[in-house]
N, C-alpha and C positions, 0 to 999 in steps of 0.2 A: 504494500500500500504506500503510495507516494505521500510526501509531506503535506501536499494540498488536500489529498483525500482524507488524511488523518485529521487535519484541521476542520474540514467540512463535517466529518463525522462527529467531532467534538462539539462543534456548533450545534448540530442537530440534537445531540444529547442534552446540552446545557440550556437550550432556549426553546420556548414554545412560540412558534411564529404565528402571526407577526409579533415582533418584539423590538424594544428600543435597544440600539447597539451604539457603542461609543468607539469611534475610530480615532487613534492618536498617531500622528506622523511627525517625525523630525526630519527637516530638510535643510540643506545649505541655503542661506539667504539668497544666493545667486539663482536658485531654482524656484524662488517664490512666485514669479510671474507664470511659470509653467504650471505650478500647482494651482494657482488661482484660476487659470484658464480651464484646467481640467475639472475643477469643482465650482465653476462660475454660478451655477444654479443653487448651490448649497450655502447654508449659513455656517461659516467656519469661525471658531474662536482661534485667534492668532496671538502668539506670544513670542517675542524675540528673546534670544539668550542674552545674558549679561555682556558677553563679548561682542555680540552683534553679528556673529558668524552664522548662527543657526536660527531657524524659526520652528516653533512647535505649532502644529495645526490639530485642532480637535473638531470632529464632526459627530454630532449626536443625531441619529436618524432612526425612525421606525423602519425596520427592514421586514420584508415579507418571507424570506427564506434564507437558509445557509448559502444557497447559490447566489442570492442577491448580495450578501456580505462578501463573498468571494469575488464577485464582479467589481466591487469597489476597490478591493485590494489589488486586483489585476489592473484596473484603471490607473491606480496610483503607482504601480510598479515601473512605469516608464520614467519616473522622476529619478535622475541620477543621484546616487548616494542616499536614497530614501531609507529611513529607519522606521519601521512600523512597529508600534508597541501594542 
C-alpha cells in the first residue's frame, strides 16, 4: 500500500464525511504568489515567520470525502519546497 493510500485510509477511518478539515502548509515567501493563485477561491489564514523567509498558510474547509482532502494536497504539491503539516 502506497503512502497516499495509507493516508487516505487513515482519513476514512478518522473522519465521518462531510467533515471540517484543517490544512496547514509552510512555504518559502518567494512561493506565496503561486500558493495564493492556487487557492484564490479559498479563505486562507496567513502568517509570516519571524525571519520573513517563510509563510504559514492555514485553510479550514468542510470536505466531502478523503478523496477531496487528497485532491487539495495534490493541488498544493506543485509548490516548490512545500511542507504540509
